[in-house]
MDTraj code that builds the backbone (N, CA, C; nanometers):
import mdtraj as md
import numpy as np

residues = "UNK UNK UNK UNK UNK UNK UNK UNK UNK UNK UNK UNK UNK UNK UNK UNK UNK UNK UNK UNK UNK UNK UNK UNK UNK UNK UNK UNK UNK UNK UNK UNK UNK UNK UNK UNK UNK UNK UNK UNK UNK UNK UNK UNK UNK UNK UNK UNK UNK UNK UNK UNK UNK UNK UNK UNK UNK UNK UNK UNK UNK UNK UNK UNK UNK UNK UNK UNK UNK UNK UNK".split()
xyz = np.array([
    [-2.7879, -1.5642, -16.7237],
    [-2.6679, -1.5502, -16.6430],
    [-2.6969, -1.4560, -16.5267],
    [-2.6850, -1.5057, -16.4077],
    [-2.7136, -1.4227, -16.2913],
    [-2.5842, -1.3659, -16.2337],
    [-2.5943, -1.2427, -16.1931],
    [-2.4793, -1.1779, -16.1302],
    [-2.4933, -1.1935, -15.9799],
    [-2.3931, -1.2488, -15.9172],
    [-2.3941, -1.2627, -15.7721],
    [-2.3070, -1.1541, -15.7117],
    [-2.3649, -1.0859, -15.6167],
    [-2.2895, -0.9826, -15.5474],
    [-2.1926, -1.0502, -15.4510],
    [-2.0677, -1.0123, -15.4582],
    [-1.9696, -1.0676, -15.3649],
    [-1.9971, -1.0109, -15.2265],
    [-2.0304, -1.0989, -15.1340],
    [-2.0604, -1.0573, -14.9981],
    [-1.9439, -1.0930, -14.9090],
    [-1.9000, -0.9966, -14.8336],
    [-1.7904, -1.0198, -14.7397],
    [-1.8448, -1.0100, -14.5983],
    [-1.7898, -1.0924, -14.5108],
    [-1.8291, -1.0898, -14.3710],
    [-1.7960, -0.9531, -14.3125],
    [-1.8929, -0.8904, -14.2424],
    [-1.8643, -0.7590, -14.1842],
    [-1.7587, -0.7678, -14.0755],
    [-1.6751, -0.6662, -14.0705],
    [-1.5734, -0.6615, -13.9655],
    [-1.6409, -0.6327, -13.8328],
    [-1.5786, -0.6732, -13.7291],
    [-1.6335, -0.6535, -13.5954],
    [-1.6499, -0.5050, -13.5657],
    [-1.7605, -0.4710, -13.5028],
    [-1.7817, -0.3322, -13.4624],
    [-1.6765, -0.2862, -13.3630],
    [-1.6217, -0.3811, -13.2896],
    [-1.5243, -0.3450, -13.1869],
    [-1.3962, -0.2905, -13.2497],
    [-1.3562, -0.3404, -13.3656],
    [-1.2319, -0.2958, -13.4287],
    [-1.2566, -0.2180, -13.5576],
    [-1.3806, -0.1861, -13.5876],
    [-1.4140, -0.1251, -13.7153],
    [-1.3712, 0.0210, -13.7262],
    [-1.3667, 0.0934, -13.6187],
    [-1.3399, 0.2368, -13.6238],
    [-1.1899, 0.2612, -13.6338],
    [-1.1407, 0.2754, -13.7549],
    [-1.0001, 0.3047, -13.7832],
    [-0.9031, 0.2096, -13.7136],
    [-0.9462, 0.0889, -13.6875],
    [-0.8592, -0.0090, -13.6248],
    [-0.8255, 0.0206, -13.4798],
    [-0.8898, 0.1227, -13.4227],
    [-0.8611, 0.1598, -13.2841],
    [-0.9349, 0.0655, -13.1903],
    [-0.8736, 0.0352, -13.0785],
    [-0.9378, -0.0502, -12.9780],
    [-0.9956, 0.0391, -12.8683],
    [-1.1103, 0.0006, -12.8225],
    [-1.1766, 0.0762, -12.7174],
    [-1.2046, -0.0158, -12.6001],
    [-1.2013, 0.0398, -12.4811],
    [-1.2384, -0.0366, -12.3628],
    [-1.3892, -0.0246, -12.3453],
    [-1.4564, -0.1378, -12.3522],
    [-1.6012, -0.1404, -12.3373],
    [-1.6373, -0.2169, -12.2110],
    [-1.7507, -0.1798, -12.1538],
    [-1.8010, -0.2546, -12.0385],
    [-1.8469, -0.3925, -12.0864],
    [-1.8699, -0.4818, -11.9923],
    [-1.9179, -0.6154, -12.0279],
    [-2.0505, -0.6078, -12.1032],
    [-2.1406, -0.5185, -12.0593],
    [-2.2693, -0.5032, -12.1278],
    [-2.2504, -0.4527, -12.2700],
    [-2.1604, -0.3566, -12.2894],
    [-2.1347, -0.3044, -12.4239],
    [-2.0780, -0.4127, -12.5146],
    [-1.9846, -0.4917, -12.4625],
    [-1.9273, -0.6008, -12.5425],
    [-2.0340, -0.7029, -12.5804],
    [-2.1214, -0.7361, -12.4857],
    [-2.2291, -0.8312, -12.5138],
    [-2.3192, -0.7780, -12.6252],
    [-2.3534, -0.6490, -12.6180],
    [-2.4387, -0.5876, -12.7199],
    [-2.3693, -0.5852, -12.8557],
    [-2.2422, -0.5442, -12.8589],
    [-2.1678, -0.5394, -12.9847],
    [-2.1547, -0.6780, -13.0472],
    [-2.1310, -0.7792, -12.9652],
    [-2.1212, -0.9161, -13.0170],
    [-2.2551, -0.9625, -13.0730],
    [-2.3649, -0.9256, -13.0063],
    [-2.4976, -0.9630, -13.0562],
    [-2.5250, -0.8961, -13.1905],
    [-2.4859, -0.7706, -13.2046],
    [-2.5021, -0.7004, -13.3328],
    [-2.4185, -0.7693, -13.4400],
    [-2.2938, -0.8014, -13.4083],
    [-2.2070, -0.8693, -13.5050],
    [-2.2648, -1.0044, -13.5463],
    [-2.3146, -1.0824, -13.4486],
    [-2.3755, -1.2126, -13.4804],
    [-2.4934, -1.1948, -13.5752],
    [-2.5760, -1.0943, -13.5467],
    [-2.6924, -1.0684, -13.6316],
    [-2.6487, -1.0355, -13.7744],
    [-2.5490, -0.9473, -13.7875],
    [-2.5014, -0.9084, -13.9206],
    [-2.4496, -1.0290, -13.9976],
    [-2.3790, -1.1177, -13.9297],
    [-2.3236, -1.2361, -13.9955],
    [-2.4354, -1.3325, -14.0345],
    [-2.5280, -1.3593, -13.9405],
    [-2.6358, -1.4535, -13.9681],
    [-2.7290, -1.4041, -14.0781],
    [-2.7564, -1.2746, -14.0812],
    [-2.8478, -1.2181, -14.1804],
    [-2.7765, -1.1734, -14.3082],
    [-2.6436, -1.1844, -14.3068],
    [-2.5624, -1.1458, -14.4224],
    [-2.5932, -1.0025, -14.4670],
    [-2.5955, -0.9146, -14.3681],
    [-2.6238, -0.7738, -14.3946],
    [-2.5214, -0.6885, -14.3217],
    [-2.4715, -0.5835, -14.3854],
    [-2.3703, -0.5004, -14.3202],
    [-2.4269, -0.4107, -14.2103],
    [-2.5552, -0.3724, -14.2217],
    [-2.6134, -0.2801, -14.1248],
    [-2.7552, -0.3230, -14.0889],
    [-2.7832, -0.3431, -13.9597],
    [-2.9213, -0.3719, -13.9205],
    [-3.0028, -0.2423, -13.9186],
    [-3.1332, -0.2544, -13.9396],
    [-3.2217, -0.1384, -13.9312],
    [-3.2467, -0.1058, -13.7840],
    [-3.3041, 0.0107, -13.7577],
    [-3.3346, 0.0467, -13.6190],
    [-3.4294, -0.0543, -13.5536],
    [-3.5362, -0.0984, -13.6219],
    [-3.6210, -0.2010, -13.5588],
    [-3.5442, -0.3300, -13.5281],
    [-3.4490, -0.3664, -13.6129],
    [-3.3686, -0.4863, -13.5880],
    [-3.2766, -0.4665, -13.4675],
    [-3.2196, -0.3471, -13.4537],
    [-3.1344, -0.3175, -13.3375],
    [-3.2182, -0.3251, -13.2098],
    [-3.3401, -0.2713, -13.2155],
    [-3.4286, -0.2790, -13.0995],
    [-3.4601, -0.4246, -13.0658],
    [-3.4879, -0.5063, -13.1664],
    [-3.5166, -0.6483, -13.1435],
    [-3.3965, -0.7188, -13.0801],
    [-3.2769, -0.6846, -13.1239],
    [-3.1553, -0.7439, -13.0664],
    [-3.1424, -0.7034, -12.9200],
    [-3.1628, -0.5751, -12.8916],
    [-3.1531, -0.5273, -12.7532],
    [-3.2574, -0.5959, -12.6649],
    [-3.3800, -0.6073, -12.7138],
    [-3.4849, -0.6737, -12.6364],
    [-3.4519, -0.8202, -12.6131],
    [-3.3895, -0.8843, -12.7123],
    [-3.3537, -1.0259, -12.6966],
    [-3.2470, -1.0454, -12.5886],
    [-3.1706, -0.9397, -12.5609],
    [-3.0689, -0.9454, -12.4554],
    [-3.1266, -0.9101, -12.3184],
    [-3.2551, -0.8731, -12.3158],
    [-3.3200, -0.8428, -12.1886],
    [-3.3349, -0.6952, -12.1573],
    [-3.3004, -0.6067, -12.2492],
    [-3.3141, -0.4637, -12.2247],
    [-3.4610, -0.4246, -12.2265],
    [-3.4986, -0.3361, -12.1348],
    [-3.6346, -0.2849, -12.1263],
    [-3.6296, -0.1352, -12.1009],
    [-3.7310, -0.0634, -12.1506],
    [-3.7392, 0.0808, -12.1286],
    [-3.7721, 0.1063, -11.9816],
    [-3.6936, 0.1933, -11.9181],
    [-3.7170, 0.2232, -11.7773],
    [-3.7525, 0.3702, -11.7540],
    [-3.7287, 0.4576, -11.8512],
    [-3.7676, 0.5984, -11.8412],
    [-3.8359, 0.6388, -11.9704],
    [-3.9194, 0.7401, -11.9610],
    [-3.9836, 0.7881, -12.0826],
    [-3.8819, 0.8662, -12.1653],
    [-3.8957, 0.8662, -12.2986],
    [-3.7981, 0.9349, -12.3846],
    [-3.7823, 1.0832, -12.3524],
    [-3.8866, 1.1470, -12.2989],
    [-3.8781, 1.2899, -12.2667],
    [-3.7775, 1.3168, -12.1548],
    [-3.7521, 1.2168, -12.0708],
    [-3.6614, 1.2355, -11.9567],
    [-3.5165, 1.2032, -11.9889],
    [-3.4883, 1.1627, -12.1117],
    [-3.3507, 1.1316, -12.1506],
    [-3.2854, 1.2598, -12.1990],
    [-3.1686, 1.2865, -12.1486],
    [-3.1126, 1.3997, -12.2082],
    [-3.0094, 1.4781, -12.1529],
])
top = md.Topology()
chain = top.add_chain()
for i, resn in enumerate(residues, 1):
    res = top.add_residue(resn, chain, resSeq=i)
    for name in ("N", "CA", "C"):
        top.add_atom(name, md.element.get_by_symbol(name[0]), res)
traj = md.Trajectory(xyz[None], top)
């Protein structure tokens, strides 16, 4: 007898924070939707940092400054 974990579709990141709505730029909305799509397709509530980087790269993001200059 196998136990199946009940998996629920993750709520949208846009409305996840205490049900509050936030005004996001078009780029932010595109990124949040890509994260949500990934979570749904992979059936995982949280992507890892390498997965988030892969999602960002798939949207065309590229590093333009060295990490030492961020801040």
